[in-house]
N, C-alpha and C positions, 0 to 999 in steps of 0.2 A: 543829477536831478533827483530830488526826493519825491517819491510817490505817496499820495495820501490814500491810495487804495490798498486794501488788505492784500498781503502777499499770499499767493497760492502755491502750495508745495505738496509733494507726495511723501509719505512716511510709512514705515513698517508698523502695522497695527499693534503688534505685541511689544513695541517699545514706547508706546504712548503712556503718559502719566495721567492718572485721574486727578480731579480737584475736589472730590467728595469722598466720603468714607463708605457710604452705603448705596445700594440700588434696591429696587423692588424686583426680586427674582421672577415673580409672575410676569412682570412686564418684559423682562428679558426673554422669557419663554414665548410670549406673544410675538415679539420681534423675530424670533427664530421661526415660528410658524409662518409668519408673513414671508420671510425669506424663502422658506421651503416651498411656498406656493408659487414662486416666480420661476419662469423658465430662464435659460442661460442668458438670453438677450435682455430680459427684464432686469436680471441681476446686474449685468454690465451697465445698463442705463442708470440703475439706481446708484451704483458706485460713482459713475461719472458725474451725476447731478448732485451728489451729496458731499458737502464739504464740512468737515468737523471744525468748528471754531476752536482755535488754540492760541496759546501764548508760548513764545520761545523763551525758555527759562535757563537756569544755570546748567553747566556741564553738557551743553548741547542737547538738552532734552526738550521735548514738546509736551505741553500740558493742555489737554482738552478741557474746555469749560462748559461743554454741553454734550448731549447725545451719548452719555455713558452707557445707557441700556442698549442702544443700537451697536455701539462699539463692542461691548461684551458679547452680544449675540453673534456678531460677525466673527469674533475670535473663536467662539464655540462652534461656528460653522466652518472654521479653518480658512477664513479669508486672511490674506497675508498683508495686503497693502491698501491704504485709503488715502484720500485727499484731505488736506488741511487748509483752512483759511486762517492765516496768522493775523490775529487782531493787534498784537503788540509784541515788540522785541524787548524782553526784559532779561536777556541772557547775560548782560553785563553786571547784574546785581548779585550780591552775595545772598545766600539762602534766606537769612532772616528778613532782609529788606525786600527780597522777592515776594515772600509770602505776605508781608504787610501790604505791598503794592497790590497783590492779587485780592486781598481782603477789601482794600479801598475801592477797587473796581467791581466788587461783588462777583468775583470769579472763583471763589473757593467757598465750600460749604463743609467745614470741619465738624460735623455733628454725627454722633454714633447712632447705632440702631435703637437707642432709647431716647433720641432727640437731645442728647447732652453734648454741649460743645467740648471739643478736645483740643489739644495742642496740634499745631500744624504737622508735626512729625507723625501723627496718627493717620494722616492721609496716606493710603498705600501707594506704592511705587508702580503697581501694575493693575490693569483692569480686572484681572482674574482674582485679585485679592480683595475686591469690594465685598463688603458684608451685606447680608440680606436684611432689609427693613420691611416687614409685612405691611406696615402702615403706608409706606411709599407705594406698594402695589395697590393697596386699597384706594389711595388718593388718585392714582392713575385710572383705575376702573371707574371711579365716581365721575371723573371728567369725561371719559369716553361714553358714559351713560347719560351725559347731559346734566350732571349735578352742578357743574360750574363750567365756565368758559375757559378756553385756553388763553393764557395771558403771557405777556413778554417779561413779566417780573422774574428776575433770576431765582431759580430754585423754588418756583411757586408751588409745585406739587409737594415739596417738603413742608412748606407752611401749612398746607392742608393736612398732611400726614400728622403734623404736631397738633393740629386742632382735633383730629380724631383720636389721638393717642390716649388721652385720659378718659375718654368716653366710651370706647369700645374695647373689650378685652382682647388681648393678643391671641388667646386661646380660641376665641370665636373666629377670628380671621383665619387661623390655621386649620380649624376643624370644620367650619361651616361658612365658607366665604360668601355664599349667596345671601345668607342672613345678615352677615356683617355689612355687605354692600347695601342691602335695603336700609339698614339702620343709618349708614353713613350718608346715603342720599337724603334721608329725612333731615339729618343734622345739617347737611350742607344748605338746605333751604331755610334754615332758621335765621332770625335776625342776629343771633350770637355769632354767626359766621360772616357778617357783613363787612368786616375789616379785611377779609381775605381776597387776594387777587382773583378776578373772574367770578366773584359771587353774583348769582343771577336773581337773588331775591326770593321771597317766600312763594311757595306754590299757591296759586289762587284756589280758593275754596269753591267747590261746585255743589 
């Protein structure tokens, strides 16, 4: 009997494959701080209740399609095993067809730290090889500050990162993050950002 429910499995965290090239390292640091603030019971409950969405791919590998920041934070905190929710089994496909199918489902984001699309082979094979994109960190902080709403659109924070990329200097993000954040929040409220997922509209004038 075929089940229509996602399959739930456990897997070694250090063997999971990412489906993007970059993360915001600031966000990874925040995830680690949140983890360190938990006691042992809270950590166990967090792991029990958190399922990484994943796809079964070629060569017996699992590819996570979300929560890369949390996964990398857990690796850096020496967590060994996590739970996966298998969205689809594409393990029977050869590599080229697999990545095309992943792209079709919007389960891969092969863009580098400059927002430039790369070939699929540029996606690293290990979470610890993910590159830092400061604009992804900025986009995450803008959302947490209420600059836009959380949205189910795949890789929505990367869309916001690309919006900020040509308008805020990378050096400013790296050298004075609070100023960059203030600028980004103002930009997020402008009509120019209205095409982005979670846009909240212009700030009312008082």
